[in-house]
N, C-alpha and C positions, 0 to 999 in steps of 0.2 A: 257541726258540732252534733254531738250523740246525745239523743234521747233512746233511742231504741238499741239495746244490747245486742252485739254481734258477738256469738259462740264460737271460737276457732279452736282447732286442733293442734297442739303441739305439748311435746314432752320433753323436759330439760333435764340435763344430769345435774347432780348434787357438786357443792363446791366445799372444799375441806380448809376450815379456818386453819391458820397458822397465826400463833402469839398474838391475842388480844389482851395485853396486861392490864390488871383493873385500874391500875393510875391513868393509862394512855386515853382513855376516853376522857378524862378530866382536863387534858392538855388546852393551851388556848386554841392550837390546830385541831378543828374539831374532827380533821382525818386521822389525824394520828391513832394508831394502832390499825384502822380499818384499810389503810393503803399498803397494809403488810399480807393481805390475803392473797393466797396463791389460787388462781383459777383454776379449776378442774374442768377441762374440756372434754364432751365425747358427743357423737353423732347423735343429732337432733332426730327423734323416732317418727316425726311427723312423715306423712308420704311425700316424696318428693314427685309431685306430678310434672308433664312433660315440659321441658324449658327452666323449672324451678331449680338454682344450684342449690346443692346440698349445703347445709350449712351445721356447725357443732354450736353446742348449748352449753351453760354451765348458771349458776344461781352465785349473786352478790350478796354478802351480808351487809345492811344497811341500818344504822341508828334509827328507830322510830321518832324522832326528833331530833334533826341536825342542829337546833337551837340548845338543844342538852342531851349531847350524846352520852354525858355519865348518867342518865338516867337508868342506863343497864338495860332498857328495851329495844331488843333488834326487830327488823324486818328481811326478808327476801325479796331479791329482784331477779327476775329471769333476765337474761342476755342470750343472744345467739352473734353468731358469726360467719360470713363467708369470705375466707382469706382471698385476696387479691390473686389473680391467676399470673400476674408478672409483677415486676418491681414494684413495690408498695408506696405509692404517696402519703399512705396515711388512713385513718378509720372516717368513716362517714355512718354517723348515726342515724337511723330512720325512726319515723315516728308516725302513726297513719291518723292521729288526731283522737278525736272524743268530745270532751274528757272521758278516759277510760278506755281506749283503745289498746288492744295488746299487740305489739308490734315485732315479735320474734320471728314469727312466719314472713314476716315481710321482706326481711333481709334479702332470703333467698328469690323471691319473687322478683326485687327489682334488680338482682345482680343477675338474673335471666333476662330480664327485658332489656339492660343497658350492659352490653358485654363489655362496649369499650372503656366504660366506667369501671365496671367488676374487674377488669385487666388489672387496673392502678389503685383500686381502692377496697380497702377490707370492709364489707357491707355489714354493720352492728345493727342488730334488731333489740328491742327492749321492750317487757312488759312492765311497765310504770306501776310503782308502789298502789297496792291495792285492788289491782286488777287481776291478781293471781298468777298462776304460771300456765301457759297453754299444754293443754294435754294431762296434767297431773291429775290424778283422780282423788288423792287423799283431801278429807276436809280442810287440812291446814294451807292446800295449796289453790284454793277456789277463790275466786275474787271477794272482797269484802262486800258484804250484803245488808240493806235496809230490811228490816223486818218491818214492813207496813202491815198495819194490823186492818185487814180487808174489812172488818165489820164496820169499820169507820168510815167506807167509801160509800158514795152514791150508788143506788143499785137504781138498772135500766137506761134505756139511751140519753144521751145527752145532746143536745143541740145549742151552743154559744151564742147563735144569733137571737135566742129565747131570753131576754133582757129582764125578765122578771126576777123581783127579789129571791123568789125560790129558787129558780135557775143559776144565778150569780152563787148564791149560796153553796147548792149543789156542788158546781163547778169547784169552788175554792175549798171544799172538805179534802179535794185529793191533794193539791200542795201542802195545803196543812199538814195532814197526815204524813206525808212524804218527809218533810223539814224536820217534823218532831221525831220521826222513825230513824232519820240519818245522822242527826244530832244526837242520839242518844248512843250510837257506836263509838266505841272507845278509839277507834283509828280516824274517824273523821276529821279533828283538827290537825291531823299530820299527814294528810291527802290532798297536798296543794301543791301548785307549781313550784314555789318557793323550795318545798322539801325535794319534789322529783328533780330539780335542776341541780341541787346539791348531790343526788344520787348520780347523775350524769357526769360530775366533775369527777367523783369516786370512780366511776367506770373509766374516764379518760385517763387517770392515773395508775389503775390497775393493766390496762391494755400498753401502758408505757408510751404513750402519745403526747408530744409538746402540745398541739392542738387537736380538738375535736371537731371536725367537719360533721355538717347536720344537713339532713333533708326532712322538712316536717310539712304534712298537709293539714289544712283545717284546724284545729286547736294546736294541733302541733306546731303550726306557726307562732303561736304565743307561747309554747313552751320552748320553741328554740330560741325566739327573742328574747327571752326572759333568760335562757341560759347566759347568751352572750352579752345581756346586761349586767349579770350577777358576776360574771367571770371573763370579764373582756378579753385578760391575757390568755385566756384558754380558747377562745373562740377562732376556730378556724374558716373556713367558706361555710356561709348561710345560705341555704336554697329554702324559701318559704313558699309553699304552692297552696292557693286557695286560701288567701290570709286574711285573719281577723285583723282589728287595728290594735296591734300589740303595743301602740302609745298611748292608747286610752282606756277604755272600761272593758274587760271582756263580755261583760253583760249586754252591754250595749249592741254587739253583734248578734246574741239570740235576740233582742228587742226589734233588730232590722228584720227579721225572719219574715214578718206578713208583708212587707214591702217587697222584698226581693223575691218571695214566692209567687206573690200575684203578678209581679211583671214577668218572670219566666212564663206563667201559664196563659196570660193574655198575650204577649207579644211573641212568644216564640212557640210553645207547645200546640195551641189551638191553630197559628196558622198551618203550622205542621200537618196537623191533621185533616185540616182542608186541602192541602196538597197531594196526600199520601192516601187518604181513605175518605173521599168527599161523599161516596156513595154509602157509605157506613155512617157517618157524624155530621154530613154537611158541607157545602161547598163555600161556604162562606163563615167568617168569625162569628156573624151574629147566630147563624143557624147552630154553628157548633155548641155556643154558649147554651141556647134555647133548648138543645137537646141535654146538655149537662145537666141543666136544673130539672128537666123532666126526670132524668134517671136518678138524679139524687131524691127526687120527691118520692120517686116509687121505691128505692132502697130504705127511705124513711118510713113509708108505709108499710114495708115488710119487718120493719123492727130493727133495722141498723141504724146506728147510732149516727146523725148528721155529721158529728164530728171526726167520727173514724172514717165516714165516706171522703170528707173534705181532706182528712190526714193522707190520704193515698195520693194525693195531687199536690203535697207538701215535701219540699225536701229532694224533688226527682233531680237528683245530682248526678245520674248515670243513665244510661239507655235501658239498663234493667230496670229501674225507676219508671222511667216512661211505658217500658213493656207490662209492668204490672198494673200502673195506672190505668192504661189503655184498655188492657185486659178486663180490668172491672167496670169499665165506663161500656165496653162492646157488650158484654154480659147483660148490663142494664137495658141495652138498646136492644138486644134480643129478646127480652122479658116482656119489652112493651111492644113487641111486634116486628122488630127488625129482621131482615133475612140477608142483607148484604154481607159481603166478608171481604176483608182487605185482599189485596194482593197478595199471591201464592206464597211468595218467600216472608213477608211481613208477617201475614198470618199465622205461618210456621213459628216464627220468633214468639208470637205472641200466645200461642198454645203452648210451646215450651215453658215459657215463663210462667204460664197458668199452672201446668202440670207440676212445677217445680215447688210453686207456691201452694196451691189447693189441693193438688192430688188429680186433677182433671182438666181436658181441656176447656177454652172458652165456652165452645157450645154446651157444655153439660153443667158449667159453674151456675150455683144457686147463691142466694141472699146469705143462705145460712153458712154456705162455705165461707164466703168473706167475710161474715158476722165471726164465725169461729177463728178465722185467721188473726183477725185484726185486734182481738182482745188483749191489752196490755198486761203483762204477768207482774204483779205489784209483790207478789211473795218474793221473786228472784230479782227484786230491783238492785242494780250495782250501785255501791255508794259513791264513787270515784267522781262521775259526772256532778252530782251535787255538792259534794264536798270542796271540788275545786271551783265550779261555777260560783258557787254562794260562800265559799271561804277565801278565795283569794283576794277581795276586796269587798269594801262597804256595799251593803246592797240597798236597794229600794224599798220601800213598802209595800205590803198588800194593797193598800189605798192606792198608792201611786201606780202598780201595773193595773188594778182595775178600771183606773182612768185613762191608762193606756190603750186598754181595750175597747173601752167607749170611744176614743179619738181613732183608733185604727180599723176598727169593725166597718164603719161605713164607707171607707175608702179601700179597703183590702179585705174584703169578705171571706177569701178561700180561707185565710189562718188568723185576720187580725182580731174577731170576735173571741177567739178560743185564746189566743197566747196569752195574753195579759193577765186572764183570771184563771192559767194554769201553771204559771210561773213558781216554782218551789221557793225561789229566791226571797220572796216577797214575805215567806214566814220565817226566814231565817234569823235567828237572834243572836248567834255566835259572832262576835267581831273578829276579824283577820288578826293573825297573830305577827305577822311579817308584813312588810311594803315593799312591793315589787318596784324595782328602779326602770326609768326609761332609758332606752337603748342610747349608749356614749357615743359619742361622734368619733370618737378613737376606733370603733368596730363597724360603722357606716358603710365603708368601702368595702366590707365582707358579704354583704349582704344582697341577695338577690330576691325579689318578690316576681311571682308569677300568679297571674290572675285572670278568669275566665269574665268576660262581660256580664253574663246572665246566668251565673251562678247563684242558684238556690239555697246554698248551704252557709256561704260565706260572701258578704256582699260585695260588688266590685267597691262601692263609695266606700266600705269600712277599710279595704286594701289602701285605696289611693288615701285615705286621711293619714293611714301610719305612715306612708311613704313621704308624705307632704310633711309630717312631723319629724321626720329623720333625715335631715339633708345629708346627702351623701350615698343613701340606699337608692339603687335603682329597681324599675319593675317592666315586666314583660308583661302586655295586656294582651289578651287573646280577645280578638274582635269576634263578636257574634256568639262565643261558644257559651252553651247552656250546662257544662258539664264542672263538677266539683272534682278537683283532681286533675292537674292538665301535664306534667311531667311525665314520661313513659307509660301515660295511662289512656291517651286518645290518639295515638298516631300521627301526631302532628310533628312533621320534620324540623319547622320553624322552632316551637318551644324545644324541643330535644336537642336541636342543635346549640341553640343558645344555653341552654344550662350545662351542656357537655363541653362548649369551649370554656367555660368560666371554670369547671372542675377540672379539667384536663390540661388547657393552655393558659389558664391566669389571667383570661381575657374577659371580664365583665362586661356585658353588654351594658348602654346606656338606657334612660327610658325609651321604650320603642314598643310597636304594637305586630304583633304575630295574626295573621289570618285564623279564623277559627275550621273546623274540619266539617264536613256534610254530616246531615242527622242521618238517621237509619233509613234507608230504601232511598236515599236521594244522591246524587253524584256531584251535586253543587252547592254551593253557600248560599243562602238567601239572607242577603243583608237586612239588619233590623236596626232600627235609629235605638240608640241606647247611652249610656254614659262613657263607653268611648269616643272620644270625639276625632274621627279621621274620615276622609273622602271614602264613600264606598260605593264600589260599582254594583249595576242592578243585580249581578251574581257572579259566582267565581266557582271555576272548574279546581279540583284538588286532587293530588296524587299522594295517598298515604304512604306513611314511612314504613319499610320493610320491617319484619319480625314477627314473632309467635302471637298471632292475633288472639288464641285461646286463652294463653296466659296473660295477655293485655286486657282481656274481658275480665277475667278473674281479679286481676287487680283493680281495674275500675269499679268492680261490684264490693270488693273488700272495702275500699276507701269510703266510697258512697255509703254502704251500710253501718260501716263504723262511725258514722259522722249524721246519719239520718235521725230523724224525731222517734221518741219513744214509742 
């Protein structure tokens, strides 16, 4: 789920509209007139890195409000397409999540990672309404932004574990200002899942497809499930990877962040540090936790917001998130007098990530470097995340979220203190304009969910609840996996094989469990007790799937960043 906005680069060609008669939009069929567009495709100008399949791009004109197409106000939505290299079985639309993630560049990446699927499917990407058009430089092609008045935001470092009235009031200034700014944007009421699902149905028609197949990650699972619920006759095979509870409340998945982030941190990340870098961080979980608190206190003494420090360890859904957090941790240990380094290969990866993020290796990293890089940009705050999260369904009140923070903080201090008093939707006053239906039984047999056990960005329990509430849907659980995004991203032959057999051979697996993959610098999986209830051996060896590792890394980082915290 997205709070930190990833800015990507892609340019799309324009679309020529053909015949939109004035009376057509007033017809009972909301698609009347719009389905007569002729798509003008041209090569996407974004650079095709090694392994990425080149895509063509176009723009689609959609009504701003599908509930009232006759209003005369239209929007543009970018799409991309990588045509099947063989006889096509149809189109598969891909979405990276968010809410607010742009997906046009994802089509070529996934087509490159899964050549057997790309041979039989047209991969189609989409920049959902309000996210702008990747690569365009004109003002009208940029994402819809909320102009948050920075003068209304608190000054100085914040620590959510400070439960004084002044501290809580300062924290709540931020979501209040964001909610008011975003609700004042004219497009906000129309940047919802209900509206985007209608865009997808128009895209299906313009592509000439009887069915629209779908692969979505993170929030993209909510979008895909709601598309299938609104247009069951049009839904083809639906793969929902790293899933929210699309049969429940979208915000319940956000509210679960403190639980799942603490679980990953305590049960997976800290033990990994003891195994891979005991000389740096400590040889036992207790020693690592003590060192972490000392480093946190040090950063705080040097002016870094404790909230921002904790936030580095929240939403670590990819190895790049782990590398970034570990680099910040290691720099603090060095500042406190530590001299040990990680094993050479792992230290090299840590330094590479530090250079990528901060411009210098870990040994040269300072508190000011970290502080500067972690400051949120409220001037360029994307509207789609807030509009979707707060506009899809009724929200809870700010008082409810404050009480949630009081309850979660003592149990899940990594993020529990901060989440509830920073949720924008607590201050959202606009009621939803449409109701989103649950998944009908008629399409359940077409849906496959894939979920990692220790995913810190969409919780296993939420995904399991969705499947339990939708009889006929099946689920592939990935044992011991801490990653956000499984299919095509983690070199897991079990996961990739399950999904590919479903897509290519019409054989959907039943509820089953795939083993996870080893963590960085390890060649075996160390089982961890968790919500996946299967017998677990002491350790498991692993043979990774073949494929372009650099491209897979690019895809994993893309998905994780798209759905990371602001």
